[in-house]
One Martini backbone bead per residue (centre of mass of N, CA, C, O) as a GRO file, in nm:
protein
  537
    1MET     BB    1  -6.333   1.405   4.241
    2GLU     BB    2  -6.063   1.311   4.108
    3SER     BB    3  -5.990   1.105   4.329
    4SER     BB    4  -6.243   0.928   4.292
    5PHE     BB    5  -6.188   0.845   3.999
    6PHE     BB    6  -5.913   0.700   4.044
    7SER     BB    7  -6.020   0.499   4.253
    8HIS     BB    8  -6.220   0.362   4.063
    9MET     BB    9  -6.016   0.272   3.847
   10ARG     BB   10  -5.833   0.101   4.033
   11ALA     BB   11  -6.052  -0.096   4.125
   12ALA     BB   12  -6.125  -0.201   3.842
   13ALA     BB   13  -5.845  -0.305   3.764
   14ASN     BB   14  -5.802  -0.500   4.004
   15SER     BB   15  -6.053  -0.670   3.946
   16PHE     BB   16  -5.963  -0.765   3.664
   17LEU     BB   17  -5.669  -0.879   3.748
   18SER     BB   18  -5.760  -1.095   3.971
   19GLU     BB   19  -5.814  -1.329   3.751
   20TYR     BB   20  -5.500  -1.338   3.743
   21GLU     BB   21  -5.197  -1.449   3.751
   22PRO     BB   22  -4.904  -1.305   3.842
   23LEU     BB   23  -4.723  -1.449   3.631
   24ASN     BB   24  -4.883  -1.361   3.381
   25LEU     BB   25  -4.849  -1.055   3.431
   26LEU     BB   26  -4.539  -1.068   3.402
   27LEU     BB   27  -4.516  -1.214   3.109
   28ALA     BB   28  -4.686  -1.048   2.909
   29PRO     BB   29  -4.491  -0.806   2.846
   30LEU     BB   30  -4.255  -0.982   2.752
   31LEU     BB   31  -4.407  -1.116   2.519
   32ALA     BB   32  -4.477  -0.856   2.371
   33LEU     BB   33  -4.182  -0.769   2.321
   34LEU     BB   34  -4.099  -1.020   2.160
   35ILE     BB   35  -4.305  -0.990   1.931
   36ALA     BB   36  -4.214  -0.707   1.846
   37ARG     BB   37  -3.924  -0.791   1.774
   38ILE     BB   38  -3.995  -0.999   1.557
   39LEU     BB   39  -4.151  -0.802   1.374
   40GLN     BB   40  -3.916  -0.608   1.329
   41CYS     BB   41  -3.728  -0.814   1.195
   42PHE     BB   42  -3.918  -0.895   0.965
   43VAL     BB   43  -3.948  -0.614   0.839
   44GLY     BB   44  -3.644  -0.577   0.786
   45VAL     BB   45  -3.608  -0.820   0.595
   46VAL     BB   46  -3.822  -0.740   0.390
   47ASN     BB   47  -3.691  -0.464   0.320
   48GLU     BB   48  -3.420  -0.602   0.217
   49LYS     BB   49  -3.538  -0.880   0.046
   50GLY     BB   50  -3.827  -0.934   0.055
   51LEU     BB   51  -4.102  -1.132   0.076
   52LYS     BB   52  -4.027  -1.379  -0.096
   53ALA     BB   53  -3.738  -1.431   0.021
   54THR     BB   54  -3.825  -1.458   0.316
   55ILE     BB   55  -4.019  -1.698   0.292
   56LEU     BB   56  -3.822  -1.888   0.152
   57GLY     BB   57  -3.610  -1.888   0.377
   58PHE     BB   58  -3.797  -2.003   0.597
   59LEU     BB   59  -3.868  -2.270   0.456
   60ILE     BB   60  -3.579  -2.378   0.420
   61THR     BB   61  -3.502  -2.371   0.719
   62SER     BB   62  -3.726  -2.567   0.807
   63VAL     BB   63  -3.640  -2.812   0.634
   64LYS     BB   64  -3.352  -2.841   0.773
   65LEU     BB   65  -3.482  -2.949   1.052
   66VAL     BB   66  -3.509  -3.207   0.931
   67PRO     BB   67  -3.413  -3.509   0.974
   68GLY     BB   68  -3.137  -3.544   0.737
   69VAL     BB   69  -3.146  -3.297   0.546
   70LYS     BB   70  -2.886  -3.142   0.616
   71ARG     BB   71  -2.697  -3.379   0.554
   72TYR     BB   72  -2.775  -3.402   0.256
   73ILE     BB   73  -2.706  -3.112   0.168
   74ASP     BB   74  -2.408  -3.118   0.252
   75ALA     BB   75  -2.330  -3.347   0.058
   76GLU     BB   76  -2.413  -3.201  -0.205
   77LYS     BB   77  -2.227  -2.957  -0.168
   78GLN     BB   78  -1.961  -3.117  -0.173
   79LYS     BB   79  -1.989  -3.214  -0.464
   80VAL     BB   80  -1.972  -2.931  -0.587
   81VAL     BB   81  -1.698  -2.852  -0.473
   82ASP     BB   82  -1.541  -3.084  -0.606
   83LYS     BB   83  -1.612  -2.993  -0.892
   84LEU     BB   84  -1.483  -2.710  -0.880
   85GLN     BB   85  -1.191  -2.816  -0.823
   86SER     BB   86  -1.096  -3.027  -1.033
   87GLY     BB   87  -0.838  -3.170  -0.875
   88SER     BB   88  -0.670  -2.968  -0.685
   89LYS     BB   89  -0.588  -3.151  -0.451
   90SER     BB   90  -0.375  -3.323  -0.605
   91LYS     BB   91  -0.186  -3.073  -0.665
   92ARG     BB   92  -0.096  -3.043  -0.351
   93ASP     BB   93   0.086  -3.258  -0.372
   94GLY     BB   94   0.406  -3.162  -0.245
   95TRP     BB   95   0.367  -2.925  -0.090
   96SER     BB   96   0.476  -2.702   0.116
   97THR     BB   97   0.475  -2.694   0.501
   98GLU     BB   98   0.783  -2.606   0.527
   99LEU     BB   99   1.087  -2.530   0.581
  100PRO     BB  100   1.377  -2.578   0.466
  101ARG     BB  101   1.669  -2.672   0.599
  102THR     BB  102   1.797  -2.602   0.314
  103GLY     BB  103   1.860  -2.367   0.114
  104LEU     BB  104   1.879  -2.280  -0.241
  105GLY     BB  105   1.916  -2.005  -0.313
  106GLU     BB  106   1.961  -1.936  -0.645
  107GLY     BB  107   1.805  -2.205  -0.721
  108VAL     BB  108   1.510  -2.093  -0.695
  109ILE     BB  109   1.474  -1.987  -0.984
  110GLU     BB  110   1.453  -2.260  -1.126
  111LYS     BB  111   1.205  -2.354  -0.969
  112MET     BB  112   1.020  -2.125  -1.065
  113LYS     BB  113   1.037  -2.192  -1.366
  114GLU     BB  114   0.917  -2.471  -1.338
  115GLU     BB  115   0.643  -2.381  -1.222
  116LYS     BB  116   0.562  -2.185  -1.454
  117ARG     BB  117   0.525  -2.416  -1.671
  118ASN     BB  118   0.232  -2.496  -1.536
  119ASP     BB  119   0.102  -2.284  -1.664
  120VAL     BB  120  -0.117  -2.162  -1.853
  121VAL     BB  121  -0.211  -2.045  -2.154
  122TRP     BB  122  -0.256  -1.677  -2.183
  123GLN     BB  123  -0.190  -1.582  -2.458
  124GLY     BB  124  -0.490  -1.451  -2.570
  125LYS     BB  125  -0.698  -1.649  -2.373
  126CYS     BB  126  -0.802  -1.412  -2.190
  127SER     BB  127  -1.007  -1.240  -1.991
  128GLY     BB  128  -0.815  -1.014  -1.956
  129THR     BB  129  -0.561  -1.012  -1.698
  130VAL     BB  130  -0.378  -0.934  -1.967
  131TYR     BB  131  -0.295  -0.608  -2.112
  132ILE     BB  132  -0.034  -0.665  -2.230
  133GLY     BB  133   0.153  -0.683  -2.500
  134GLY     BB  134   0.304  -0.958  -2.585
  135SER     BB  135   0.588  -1.047  -2.435
  136GLU     BB  136   0.730  -1.097  -2.105
  137SER     BB  137   1.047  -1.045  -2.238
  138GLU     BB  138   0.938  -0.766  -2.360
  139GLY     BB  139   0.913  -0.446  -2.372
  140HIS     BB  140   0.687  -0.343  -2.145
  141PHE     BB  141   0.744  -0.570  -1.957
  142SER     BB  142   1.047  -0.512  -1.914
  143LEU     BB  143   1.018  -0.225  -1.806
  144ILE     BB  144   0.843  -0.277  -1.545
  145ASN     BB  145   1.034  -0.489  -1.423
  146GLU     BB  146   1.273  -0.297  -1.383
  147ALA     BB  147   1.131  -0.087  -1.213
  148TYR     BB  148   1.050  -0.278  -0.988
  149SER     BB  149   1.336  -0.384  -0.903
  150MET     BB  150   1.451  -0.100  -0.813
  151PHE     BB  151   1.187  -0.087  -0.575
  152ALA     BB  152   1.151  -0.354  -0.388
  153HIS     BB  153   1.249  -0.205  -0.098
  154THR     BB  154   1.013  -0.010  -0.086
  155ASN     BB  155   0.827   0.243   0.133
  156PRO     BB  156   0.599   0.507   0.171
  157LEU     BB  157   0.587   0.516   0.480
  158HIS     BB  158   0.894   0.621   0.429
  159MET     BB  159   0.907   0.935   0.318
  160ASP     BB  160   1.202   1.029   0.414
  161VAL     BB  161   1.348   0.803   0.237
  162PHE     BB  162   1.132   0.752  -0.020
  163GLN     BB  163   1.097   1.015  -0.221
  164SER     BB  164   1.050   0.899  -0.503
  165VAL     BB  165   0.786   0.741  -0.446
  166VAL     BB  166   0.621   0.980  -0.354
  167ARG     BB  167   0.632   1.124  -0.624
  168PHE     BB  168   0.508   0.904  -0.799
  169GLU     BB  169   0.230   0.903  -0.666
  170VAL     BB  170   0.151   1.197  -0.710
  171GLU     BB  171   0.175   1.178  -1.026
  172VAL     BB  172  -0.024   0.952  -1.081
  173VAL     BB  173  -0.268   1.096  -0.963
  174ALA     BB  174  -0.253   1.355  -1.138
  175MET     BB  175  -0.263   1.220  -1.420
  176THR     BB  176  -0.531   1.073  -1.375
  177ALA     BB  177  -0.704   1.323  -1.308
  178ALA     BB  178  -0.659   1.465  -1.585
  179LEU     BB  179  -0.825   1.244  -1.744
  180LEU     BB  180  -1.087   1.310  -1.520
  181GLY     BB  181  -1.125   1.651  -1.502
  182SER     BB  182  -0.927   1.841  -1.324
  183LYS     BB  183  -0.900   2.080  -1.555
  184GLU     BB  184  -1.182   2.138  -1.515
  185LYS     BB  185  -1.393   2.371  -1.389
  186ALA     BB  186  -1.620   2.169  -1.279
  187SER     BB  187  -1.429   2.023  -1.057
  188GLY     BB  188  -1.288   2.273  -0.864
  189GLY     BB  189  -0.960   2.215  -0.832
  190GLN     BB  190  -0.938   1.950  -0.589
  191ILE     BB  191  -0.828   1.698  -0.687
  192CYS     BB  192  -0.779   1.386  -0.506
  193GLY     BB  193  -0.547   1.115  -0.384
  194ASN     BB  194  -0.470   0.755  -0.411
  195MET     BB  195  -0.298   0.468  -0.389
  196THR     BB  196  -0.363   0.119  -0.456
  197SER     BB  197  -0.409  -0.240  -0.489
  198GLY     BB  198  -0.701  -0.185  -0.621
  199GLY     BB  199  -1.030  -0.167  -0.698
  200THR     BB  200  -1.136  -0.268  -0.427
  201GLU     BB  201  -0.990  -0.064  -0.244
  202SER     BB  202  -1.100   0.188  -0.379
  203ILE     BB  203  -1.397   0.126  -0.311
  204LEU     BB  204  -1.374   0.092  -0.007
  205LEU     BB  205  -1.272   0.381   0.046
  206ALA     BB  206  -1.510   0.535  -0.079
  207VAL     BB  207  -1.723   0.420   0.113
  208LYS     BB  208  -1.596   0.495   0.384
  209THR     BB  209  -1.579   0.799   0.325
  210SER     BB  210  -1.881   0.847   0.275
  211ARG     BB  211  -1.980   0.760   0.549
  212ASP     BB  212  -1.814   0.970   0.724
  213TYR     BB  213  -1.903   1.225   0.576
  214MET     BB  214  -2.216   1.189   0.626
  215LYS     BB  215  -2.195   1.189   0.932
  216ALA     BB  216  -2.073   1.478   0.957
  217LYS     BB  217  -2.291   1.628   0.774
  218ARG     BB  218  -2.583   1.449   0.868
  219GLY     BB  219  -2.580   1.218   1.098
  220ILE     BB  220  -2.535   0.930   0.982
  221THR     BB  221  -2.580   0.592   1.149
  222ARG     BB  222  -2.761   0.426   0.909
  223PRO     BB  223  -2.625   0.327   0.645
  224GLU     BB  224  -2.686   0.363   0.284
  225MET     BB  225  -2.667   0.192  -0.037
  226ILE     BB  226  -2.694   0.235  -0.402
  227ILE     BB  227  -2.710  -0.021  -0.657
  228PRO     BB  228  -2.657  -0.172  -0.933
  229GLU     BB  229  -2.648  -0.507  -1.039
  230SER     BB  230  -2.377  -0.434  -1.217
  231ALA     BB  231  -2.214  -0.387  -0.988
  232HIS     BB  232  -1.959  -0.449  -0.813
  233SER     BB  233  -1.876  -0.674  -0.550
  234ALA     BB  234  -1.719  -0.466  -0.371
  235TYR     BB  235  -1.977  -0.345  -0.236
  236ASP     BB  236  -2.046  -0.591  -0.067
  237LYS     BB  237  -1.785  -0.588   0.092
  238ALA     BB  238  -1.819  -0.304   0.210
  239ALA     BB  239  -2.086  -0.357   0.358
  240GLN     BB  240  -1.965  -0.572   0.549
  241TYR     BB  241  -1.722  -0.417   0.668
  242PHE     BB  242  -1.906  -0.122   0.726
  243ASN     BB  243  -2.205  -0.149   0.798
  244ILE     BB  244  -2.392  -0.144   0.523
  245LYS     BB  245  -2.669  -0.093   0.356
  246LEU     BB  246  -2.778  -0.284   0.069
  247LEU     BB  247  -2.908  -0.169  -0.252
  248ARG     BB  248  -3.034  -0.354  -0.531
  249VAL     BB  249  -3.087  -0.251  -0.868
  250PRO     BB  250  -3.225  -0.300  -1.146
  251VAL     BB  251  -3.185  -0.285  -1.464
  252ASN     BB  252  -3.245  -0.190  -1.763
  253LYS     BB  253  -3.295  -0.267  -2.098
  254GLU     BB  254  -2.982  -0.149  -2.142
  255PHE     BB  255  -2.806  -0.227  -1.885
  256GLN     BB  256  -2.861   0.011  -1.693
  257ALA     BB  257  -2.898   0.228  -1.470
  258ASP     BB  258  -3.188   0.296  -1.273
  259VAL     BB  259  -3.277   0.600  -1.181
  260LYS     BB  260  -3.568   0.567  -1.075
  261GLY     BB  261  -3.510   0.324  -0.893
  262ILE     BB  262  -3.303   0.469  -0.713
  263ARG     BB  263  -3.480   0.703  -0.618
  264ARG     BB  264  -3.693   0.523  -0.458
  265HIS     BB  265  -3.454   0.441  -0.231
  266ILE     BB  266  -3.423   0.711  -0.119
  267ASN     BB  267  -3.316   0.834   0.203
  268LYS     BB  268  -3.206   0.949   0.513
  269ASN     BB  269  -2.962   0.706   0.494
  270THR     BB  270  -2.833   0.796   0.241
  271ILE     BB  271  -2.487   0.815   0.110
  272LEU     BB  272  -2.490   0.630  -0.172
  273ILE     BB  273  -2.419   0.619  -0.516
  274VAL     BB  274  -2.387   0.422  -0.830
  275GLY     BB  275  -2.151   0.403  -1.108
  276SER     BB  276  -2.051   0.285  -1.442
  277ALA     BB  277  -1.733   0.311  -1.661
  278PRO     BB  278  -1.794   0.043  -1.710
  279GLY     BB  279  -1.952  -0.239  -1.670
  280PHE     BB  280  -1.838  -0.552  -1.624
  281PRO     BB  281  -2.041  -0.745  -1.770
  282HIS     BB  282  -2.120  -0.542  -2.056
  283GLY     BB  283  -1.973  -0.260  -2.119
  284ILE     BB  284  -2.173  -0.037  -1.987
  285ILE     BB  285  -2.275   0.286  -1.953
  286ASP     BB  286  -2.389   0.479  -1.729
  287PRO     BB  287  -2.597   0.753  -1.632
  288ILE     BB  288  -2.407   0.987  -1.498
  289GLU     BB  289  -2.558   1.256  -1.516
  290GLU     BB  290  -2.824   1.166  -1.380
  291LEU     BB  291  -2.689   1.068  -1.117
  292GLY     BB  292  -2.565   1.343  -1.046
  293GLU     BB  293  -2.832   1.496  -1.016
  294LEU     BB  294  -2.943   1.316  -0.793
  295ALA     BB  295  -2.720   1.361  -0.583
  296SER     BB  296  -2.746   1.670  -0.568
  297SER     BB  297  -3.051   1.690  -0.483
  298PHE     BB  298  -2.980   1.506  -0.205
  299GLY     BB  299  -2.684   1.534  -0.087
  300ILE     BB  300  -2.503   1.295  -0.203
  301CYS     BB  301  -2.305   1.049  -0.288
  302PHE     BB  302  -2.089   0.975  -0.591
  303HIS     BB  303  -1.977   0.682  -0.749
  304VAL     BB  304  -1.725   0.604  -0.998
  305ASP     BB  305  -1.654   0.321  -1.194
  306LEU     BB  306  -1.316   0.324  -1.365
  307CYS     BB  307  -1.140   0.067  -1.371
  308LEU     BB  308  -1.176   0.004  -1.684
  309GLY     BB  309  -1.213   0.314  -1.826
  310GLY     BB  310  -0.985   0.528  -1.744
  311PHE     BB  311  -0.771   0.427  -2.000
  312VAL     BB  312  -1.001   0.473  -2.246
  313LEU     BB  313  -1.228   0.692  -2.267
  314PRO     BB  314  -1.054   0.953  -2.313
  315PHE     BB  315  -0.938   0.833  -2.589
  316ALA     BB  316  -1.197   0.755  -2.736
  317ARG     BB  317  -1.299   1.043  -2.757
  318LYS     BB  318  -1.056   1.150  -2.929
  319LEU     BB  319  -1.131   0.928  -3.161
  320GLY     BB  320  -1.472   0.969  -3.182
  321TYR     BB  321  -1.627   0.839  -2.974
  322PRO     BB  322  -1.952   0.808  -2.815
  323ILE     BB  323  -1.886   0.948  -2.515
  324PRO     BB  324  -2.013   0.996  -2.229
  325PRO     BB  325  -2.024   1.137  -1.947
  326PHE     BB  326  -1.789   1.030  -1.644
  327ASP     BB  327  -1.663   1.258  -1.465
  328PHE     BB  328  -1.577   1.555  -1.289
  329SER     BB  329  -1.758   1.724  -1.494
  330VAL     BB  330  -1.975   1.597  -1.323
  331GLU     BB  331  -2.219   1.676  -1.132
  332GLY     BB  332  -2.187   1.487  -0.814
  333VAL     BB  333  -1.914   1.378  -0.827
  334THR     BB  334  -1.702   1.249  -0.553
  335SER     BB  335  -1.590   0.968  -0.682
  336ILE     BB  336  -1.306   0.761  -0.807
  337SER     BB  337  -1.219   0.459  -0.978
  338VAL     BB  338  -0.883   0.346  -1.102
  339ASP     BB  339  -0.700   0.131  -1.303
  340VAL     BB  340  -0.358   0.079  -1.388
  341HIS     BB  341  -0.346  -0.251  -1.430
  342LYS     BB  342  -0.484  -0.232  -1.688
  343TYR     BB  343  -0.497   0.000  -1.935
  344GLY     BB  344  -0.228   0.128  -1.797
  345LEU     BB  345   0.002  -0.103  -1.783
  346ALA     BB  346   0.055  -0.193  -1.502
  347PRO     BB  347   0.128  -0.348  -1.242
  348LYS     BB  348   0.000  -0.559  -1.030
  349GLY     BB  349  -0.153  -0.348  -0.780
  350THR     BB  350  -0.287  -0.078  -0.934
  351SER     BB  351  -0.454   0.210  -0.804
  352VAL     BB  352  -0.714   0.475  -0.794
  353VAL     BB  353  -0.835   0.726  -0.567
  354LEU     BB  354  -1.085   0.983  -0.602
  355TYR     BB  355  -1.157   1.333  -0.519
  356ARG     BB  356  -1.307   1.641  -0.528
  357ASN     BB  357  -1.198   1.686  -0.224
  358HIS     BB  358  -1.051   1.722   0.090
  359ASP     BB  359  -1.301   1.699   0.275
  360ILE     BB  360  -1.354   1.407   0.188
  361ARG     BB  361  -1.073   1.258   0.208
  362LYS     BB  362  -1.020   1.285   0.519
  363HIS     BB  363  -1.220   1.028   0.573
  364GLN     BB  364  -0.999   0.807   0.492
  365PHE     BB  365  -0.835   0.853   0.728
  366VAL     BB  366  -0.609   0.734   0.995
  367ALA     BB  367  -0.590   0.846   1.336
  368VAL     BB  368  -0.341   0.805   1.604
  369THR     BB  369  -0.280   0.925   1.955
  370GLU     BB  370  -0.264   0.659   2.187
  371TRP     BB  371   0.000   0.530   2.105
  372SER     BB  372   0.306   0.403   2.217
  373GLY     BB  373   0.436   0.423   1.915
  374GLY     BB  374   0.288   0.682   1.846
  375LEU     BB  375   0.211   0.870   1.595
  376TYR     BB  376  -0.071   0.798   1.361
  377VAL     BB  377  -0.098   0.784   0.994
  378SER     BB  378  -0.331   0.667   0.731
  379PRO     BB  379  -0.455   0.651   0.395
  380THR     BB  380  -0.494   0.337   0.388
  381ILE     BB  381  -0.534   0.012   0.453
  382ALA     BB  382  -0.252   0.000   0.423
  383GLY     BB  383   0.053   0.048   0.542
  384SER     BB  384   0.239  -0.106   0.397
  385ARG     BB  385   0.390  -0.042   0.071
  386PRO     BB  386   0.475  -0.107  -0.258
  387GLY     BB  387   0.696   0.084  -0.433
  388ALA     BB  388   0.723  -0.083  -0.694
  389LEU     BB  389   0.434  -0.036  -0.802
  390ILE     BB  390   0.450   0.267  -0.824
  391ALA     BB  391   0.691   0.272  -1.016
  392GLY     BB  392   0.558   0.102  -1.240
  393ALA     BB  393   0.326   0.300  -1.299
  394TRP     BB  394   0.496   0.543  -1.372
  395ALA     BB  395   0.652   0.410  -1.603
  396ALA     BB  396   0.411   0.344  -1.781
  397MET     BB  397   0.300   0.637  -1.820
  398ILE     BB  398   0.563   0.779  -1.919
  399SER     BB  399   0.632   0.587  -2.159
  400LEU     BB  400   0.358   0.624  -2.321
  401GLY     BB  401   0.163   0.833  -2.306
  402GLN     BB  402  -0.078   0.964  -2.499
  403GLU     BB  403  -0.003   0.818  -2.763
  404GLY     BB  404   0.006   0.530  -2.653
  405TYR     BB  405  -0.293   0.521  -2.554
  406LEU     BB  406  -0.422   0.584  -2.822
  407ASN     BB  407  -0.318   0.336  -2.977
  408ASN     BB  408  -0.433   0.122  -2.788
  409THR     BB  409  -0.730   0.210  -2.812
  410ARG     BB  410  -0.760   0.172  -3.111
  411GLU     BB  411  -0.710  -0.136  -3.112
  412THR     BB  412  -0.926  -0.232  -2.899
  413MET     BB  413  -1.176  -0.101  -3.030
  414GLU     BB  414  -1.155  -0.246  -3.303
  415VAL     BB  415  -1.172  -0.540  -3.191
  416SER     BB  416  -1.450  -0.502  -3.064
  417LYS     BB  417  -1.610  -0.447  -3.325
  418LYS     BB  418  -1.532  -0.713  -3.466
  419LEU     BB  419  -1.657  -0.902  -3.257
  420GLN     BB  420  -1.948  -0.806  -3.277
  421ARG     BB  421  -1.977  -0.883  -3.576
  422GLY     BB  422  -1.905  -1.184  -3.540
  423ILE     BB  423  -2.141  -1.258  -3.351
  424LYS     BB  424  -2.374  -1.163  -3.546
  425ASP     BB  425  -2.288  -1.399  -3.757
  426ILE     BB  426  -2.408  -1.579  -3.526
  427PRO     BB  427  -2.733  -1.685  -3.502
  428GLU     BB  428  -2.721  -1.812  -3.196
  429LEU     BB  429  -2.629  -1.521  -3.121
  430PHE     BB  430  -2.602  -1.240  -2.879
  431VAL     BB  431  -2.568  -0.920  -2.785
  432ILE     BB  432  -2.535  -0.739  -2.494
  433GLY     BB  433  -2.639  -0.480  -2.589
  434ARG     BB  434  -2.423  -0.173  -2.599
  435PRO     BB  435  -2.111  -0.155  -2.618
  436ASP     BB  436  -1.866   0.103  -2.523
  437MET     BB  437  -1.613  -0.095  -2.536
  438THR     BB  438  -1.406  -0.395  -2.441
  439ILE     BB  439  -1.678  -0.536  -2.353
  440VAL     BB  440  -1.824  -0.859  -2.445
  441ALA     BB  441  -2.151  -0.980  -2.436
  442PHE     BB  442  -2.305  -1.318  -2.468
  443GLY     BB  443  -2.585  -1.506  -2.595
  444SER     BB  444  -2.868  -1.758  -2.594
  445ASN     BB  445  -3.177  -1.919  -2.743
  446VAL     BB  446  -3.052  -2.213  -2.847
  447VAL     BB  447  -2.811  -2.245  -2.651
  448ASP     BB  448  -2.594  -2.334  -2.404
  449ILE     BB  449  -2.366  -2.105  -2.299
  450PHE     BB  450  -2.209  -2.287  -2.089
  451GLU     BB  451  -2.135  -2.508  -2.291
  452VAL     BB  452  -1.976  -2.327  -2.475
  453ASN     BB  453  -1.768  -2.250  -2.259
  454ASP     BB  454  -1.657  -2.538  -2.219
  455ILE     BB  455  -1.549  -2.574  -2.504
  456LEU     BB  456  -1.360  -2.331  -2.496
  457SER     BB  457  -1.193  -2.438  -2.257
  458SER     BB  458  -1.089  -2.693  -2.415
  459LYS     BB  459  -0.935  -2.469  -2.616
  460GLY     BB  460  -0.809  -2.242  -2.390
  461TRP     BB  461  -1.035  -2.059  -2.295
  462HIS     BB  462  -1.094  -1.760  -2.065
  463LEU     BB  463  -1.396  -1.684  -1.944
  464ASN     BB  464  -1.697  -1.515  -1.838
  465ALA     BB  465  -1.951  -1.593  -1.628
  466LEU     BB  466  -2.298  -1.508  -1.635
  467GLN     BB  467  -2.590  -1.338  -1.496
  468ARG     BB  468  -2.869  -1.184  -1.565
  469PRO     BB  469  -2.815  -1.309  -1.800
  470ASN     BB  470  -2.715  -1.575  -1.950
  471SER     BB  471  -2.357  -1.552  -2.000
  472ILE     BB  472  -2.068  -1.422  -2.176
  473HIS     BB  473  -1.732  -1.279  -2.152
  474ILE     BB  474  -1.498  -1.043  -2.307
  475CYS     BB  475  -1.189  -0.889  -2.232
  476LEU     BB  476  -1.019  -0.675  -2.423
  477THR     BB  477  -0.683  -0.676  -2.539
  478LEU     BB  478  -0.373  -0.669  -2.676
  479GLN     BB  479  -0.371  -0.987  -2.691
  480HIS     BB  480  -0.623  -0.992  -2.919
  481VAL     BB  481  -0.544  -0.855  -3.190
  482THR     BB  482  -0.405  -1.131  -3.335
  483ILE     BB  483  -0.661  -1.359  -3.239
  484LEU     BB  484  -0.960  -1.316  -3.325
  485GLU     BB  485  -1.007  -1.530  -3.549
  486ASP     BB  486  -0.960  -1.772  -3.365
  487PHE     BB  487  -1.195  -1.721  -3.177
  488LEU     BB  488  -1.429  -1.721  -3.384
  489LYS     BB  489  -1.380  -2.006  -3.479
  490ASP     BB  490  -1.420  -2.147  -3.200
  491LEU     BB  491  -1.702  -2.036  -3.148
  492LYS     BB  492  -1.849  -2.162  -3.386
  493GLU     BB  493  -1.775  -2.456  -3.318
  494SER     BB  494  -1.901  -2.462  -3.032
  495VAL     BB  495  -2.192  -2.406  -3.113
  496GLN     BB  496  -2.223  -2.655  -3.303
  497THR     BB  497  -2.160  -2.871  -3.094
  498VAL     BB  498  -2.400  -2.806  -2.903
  499LYS     BB  499  -2.627  -2.825  -3.116
  500GLN     BB  500  -2.562  -3.133  -3.192
  501ASN     BB  501  -2.460  -3.186  -2.863
  502PRO     BB  502  -2.637  -3.166  -2.617
  503GLY     BB  503  -2.478  -3.119  -2.321
  504PRO     BB  504  -2.266  -3.199  -2.092
  505ILE     BB  505  -1.938  -3.216  -2.023
  506ASN     BB  506  -1.673  -3.356  -1.905
  507GLY     BB  507  -1.580  -3.128  -1.650
  508GLY     BB  508  -1.794  -2.932  -1.664
  509LEU     BB  509  -1.980  -2.621  -1.542
  510ALA     BB  510  -2.271  -2.585  -1.651
  511PRO     BB  511  -2.453  -2.719  -1.432
  512ILE     BB  512  -2.370  -2.527  -1.205
  513TYR     BB  513  -2.447  -2.257  -1.330
  514GLY     BB  514  -2.740  -2.330  -1.389
  515ALA     BB  515  -2.825  -2.404  -1.097
  516ALA     BB  516  -2.749  -2.136  -0.961
  517GLY     BB  517  -2.953  -1.958  -1.127
  518LYS     BB  518  -3.217  -2.138  -1.017
  519MET     BB  519  -3.159  -2.108  -0.724
  520PRO     BB  520  -3.348  -1.973  -0.466
  521ASP     BB  521  -3.117  -2.025  -0.255
  522ARG     BB  522  -2.872  -1.793  -0.209
  523GLY     BB  523  -2.740  -1.894   0.051
  524MET     BB  524  -2.640  -2.163  -0.070
  525VAL     BB  525  -2.458  -2.041  -0.282
  526GLY     BB  526  -2.277  -1.897  -0.079
  527GLU     BB  527  -2.182  -2.153   0.068
  528LEU     BB  528  -2.042  -2.279  -0.174
  529LEU     BB  529  -1.831  -2.056  -0.212
  530VAL     BB  530  -1.705  -2.071   0.069
  531ASN     BB  531  -1.624  -2.371   0.061
  532PHE     BB  532  -1.441  -2.343  -0.183
  533MET     BB  533  -1.246  -2.134  -0.066
  534ASP     BB  534  -1.168  -2.299   0.195
  535SER     BB  535  -1.041  -2.541   0.003
  536THR     BB  536  -0.813  -2.336  -0.165
  537CYS     BB  537  -0.654  -2.152   0.093
   0.00000   0.00000   0.00000
């Protein structure tokens, strides 16, 4: 009976299929697989970028296929790149392209001094950039330069030879950890870490370590991380380098990480969430405690970016400022990045990455057992590292001590509050959110803030242009303590100039910043940035 049924079904199927050509029958499954694959890719792109961005990207890509359109777009992009360069190509004329036949010997120092005189005036004129106060030929500048020169030949890779530098690194890490809760019972008593070349490397290592730790702990092989849109662009770099899917969540009305929004994106592949104390754009601290509770409840990693705040917030709290919890005393925090070369006043190229325990940090290291050159293990991205930078960081911290950092924090926090009051006295401007520290962002509903920035640039000021919303910010350092009134005066004048004569100035970048903010094709904006970088280095 059963055999008869299957025979009947086979005959019916063969009869039905006999109406089609064999080639069609062969191609149909392949076509179905292709369509399924295309739909899978489309759903993946929609999931990553959203339906609107996906459709827009498809339309723009289609338009570029029209003959002549791509050529026209490329020509327009090159015009923007040339504008961004602002004549830098001509400055490269006469630059060396090969070794001189006869070296200058000690005479090279005079040539370097001559070149240095071409640098712009940065004393007190830049947002962030130089955090040490005073002249570069005296005081703290002189101290760290001497410390640096003493160890310019050293490399902690050779730990058996340069034992002093090894000790300096261990102590810098321990002293930094102590500022960030390592002595608190809630930290668990195992805080550990390493020195790196800067905040970006510290963040890259924290992300890589979280990825590998979560793979070992939970078996996650398609990792995702969730960050607020105010988080540093180093996370985008880490996502590209380490093949991690990145989800960026809009901030809330206070310009802080939206905890509920981040929670909605957590899934079985989530390895890491991120908070900043404070965020680079607006100087506002994310709700670290709430994010820590979220990370703990889902059993995922939580990195806190303290690159800007690590050497300010602990001292600001001691001075009585209302600083919310931000360090390893918060349950759920698994790693922290903090720059010593910012408010730690160390030489440029010094940062620290810290972990709650050694079980997590072990996933940062790379060990190689099959190399003919011998057994190899490395703690950070770099193999050889400049011991001079480590020595300079140690010298900075030991020379200043807690009292030195307290005094510096008092000065920079006071100048930050004065600047906020000064901006509020300019009716055309408003401060973005409520800055917790020494970064103050401001915008305008009356004048084009990028045009204001161009006028300030013509007066020698170098600030940071921001987007979403359009604004500019200044990161205050010891360099600004004595020149705040000069800045406020120039700011008021710049606002009035734009108000009375709206429109871009010759050589200004306001049109480019404005156009980039409104351009729907973010891929094209990215191409512009890549083309600009490719033409300048």
